[in-house]
C-alpha positions in Angstrom: -76.5 -34.9 -117.9 -78.6 -38.0 -118.9 -80.4 -39.8 -116.2 -81.1 -43.0 -118.1 -84.8 -42.5 -117.9 -87.1 -42.1 -120.9 -89.3 -39.1 -120.6 -92.3 -39.0 -122.9 -94.0 -35.8 -123.9 -97.5 -36.7 -124.9 -99.5 -34.1 -126.7 -103.2 -34.5 -125.7 -105.8 -34.8 -128.4 -107.9 -31.7 -128.6 -111.4 -32.1 -127.1 -113.1 -31.2 -130.4 -111.5 -33.9 -132.5 -111.9 -36.6 -129.9 -115.7 -36.9 -130.1 -115.8 -39.3 -133.0 -113.2 -41.6 -131.4 -115.0 -41.6 -128.1 -118.3 -42.4 -129.9 -116.6 -45.2 -131.8 -115.1 -46.6 -128.6 -118.5 -46.5 -126.8 -120.2 -48.1 -129.9 -117.8 -51.0 -129.9 -118.5 -51.8 -126.3 -122.3 -51.6 -126.5 -122.6 -53.2 -130.0 -120.4 -56.1 -128.8 -122.6 -56.6 -125.8 -125.8 -56.5 -127.8 -124.2 -58.9 -130.4 -123.3 -61.3 -127.7 -126.9 -61.6 -126.6 -128.2 -61.7 -130.1 -125.8 -64.6 -130.9 -126.6 -66.4 -127.7 -130.3 -66.2 -128.4 -129.8 -67.4 -131.9 -127.7 -70.3 -130.6 -130.3 -71.3 -128.0 -133.1 -71.0 -130.5 -131.3 -73.2 -133.1 -129.7 -75.8 -130.9 -132.0 -76.0 -127.9 -135.6 -75.2 -129.0 -135.4 -76.5 -132.6 -132.7 -79.0 -132.0 -129.5 -79.6 -133.9 -130.9 -82.6 -135.8 -134.1 -80.8 -136.8 -132.5 -77.7 -138.4 -133.6 -77.7 -142.0 -134.5 -75.3 -144.8 -138.2 -75.7 -143.8 -137.5 -74.2 -140.4 -135.9 -71.1 -142.1 -138.9 -70.9 -144.4 -141.3 -70.9 -141.5 -139.4 -68.1 -139.8 -138.6 -65.9 -142.8 -141.5 -66.7 -145.1 -141.6 -67.8 -148.7 -140.9 -65.4 -151.5 -144.1 -64.1 -153.2 -146.4 -65.1 -150.3 -147.9 -62.9 -147.6 -145.9 -62.7 -144.4 -147.2 -62.7 -140.8 -146.1 -60.7 -137.8 -143.8 -63.5 -136.5 -141.9 -63.5 -139.8 -141.6 -59.7 -139.7 -140.2 -60.0 -136.2 -137.6 -62.6 -137.2 -136.6 -60.5 -140.2 -136.1 -57.5 -138.0 -134.1 -59.6 -135.5 -131.8 -60.9 -138.2 -131.6 -57.4 -139.8 -130.5 -55.8 -136.6 -128.0 -58.6 -136.1 -126.6 -58.1 -139.6 -126.4 -54.4 -139.4 -124.8 -54.4 -135.9 -122.3 -57.1 -136.9 -121.2 -55.2 -140.1 -120.9 -51.8 -138.3 -119.0 -53.5 -135.4 -116.6 -55.2 -137.9 -116.1 -52.0 -139.9 -115.3 -50.0 -136.8 -112.9 -52.8 -135.6 -111.0 -52.9 -138.9 -110.8 -49.1 -138.8 -109.3 -49.1 -135.3 -106.8 -51.8 -136.1 -105.8 -50.2 -139.4 -105.4 -46.9 -137.7 -102.9 -48.5 -135.3 -100.7 -50.1 -138.0 -101.1 -48.0 -141.1 -99.5 -44.6 -140.7 -99.6 -43.4 -144.3 -102.9 -41.5 -144.6 -103.5 -42.2 -148.3 -103.0 -46.0 -147.8 -105.3 -45.9 -144.8 -108.0 -44.1 -146.7 -107.8 -46.5 -149.7 -108.0 -49.5 -147.4 -111.0 -48.1 -145.5 -112.8 -47.3 -148.7 -112.3 -50.9 -150.0 -113.4 -52.4 -146.7 -116.4 -50.1 -146.5 -117.5 -51.1 -150.0 -117.1 -54.8 -149.3 -119.0 -54.5 -146.1 -121.7 -52.4 -147.9 -122.1 -55.1 -150.6 -122.3 -57.9 -148.0 -124.9 -55.9 -146.0 -126.9 -55.2 -149.1 -127.0 -58.8 -150.1 -128.0 -59.9 -146.6 -130.7 -57.2 -146.4 -132.0 -58.2 -149.8 -132.3 -61.9 -148.6 -134.1 -60.7 -145.5 -136.5 -58.6 -147.4 -137.3 -61.1 -150.1 -137.5 -64.1 -147.8 -136.6 -67.6 -148.9 -137.2 -69.0 -152.4 -139.5 -71.9 -152.4 -137.5 -75.0 -153.3 -139.3 -77.9 -155.0 -140.5 -80.6 -152.5 -139.9 -78.4 -149.4 -142.9 -76.8 -147.7 
């Protein structure tokens, strides 16, 4: 006789296959927290220390260095800072897209194709950003 209540029978995920999802969940929390502080530091640096009206290409050239010239330790530190920010943001975004897609796309082949395309796009963007960080800024005429 029906009682009018819905009873769910949930099959638990096996402990062995749950390690990746747990690691992805933990990564999202910690990378989000680190990205928050990296973004806040960037904001304070740009808008408080340098000043909104003083932001110019020359400031970026001072921090990143000019292509073809020797770089100093400060410029290496800035490149590492922006490199970590770039890498964490891209991995955080890729993991977020993967989690959202997993919730809404139930056909495994479609999910795999989507994730391959997203991973390629994120890989290309990361490579372009890393290349820009490694090479530094190109010297523009009249800016030094």
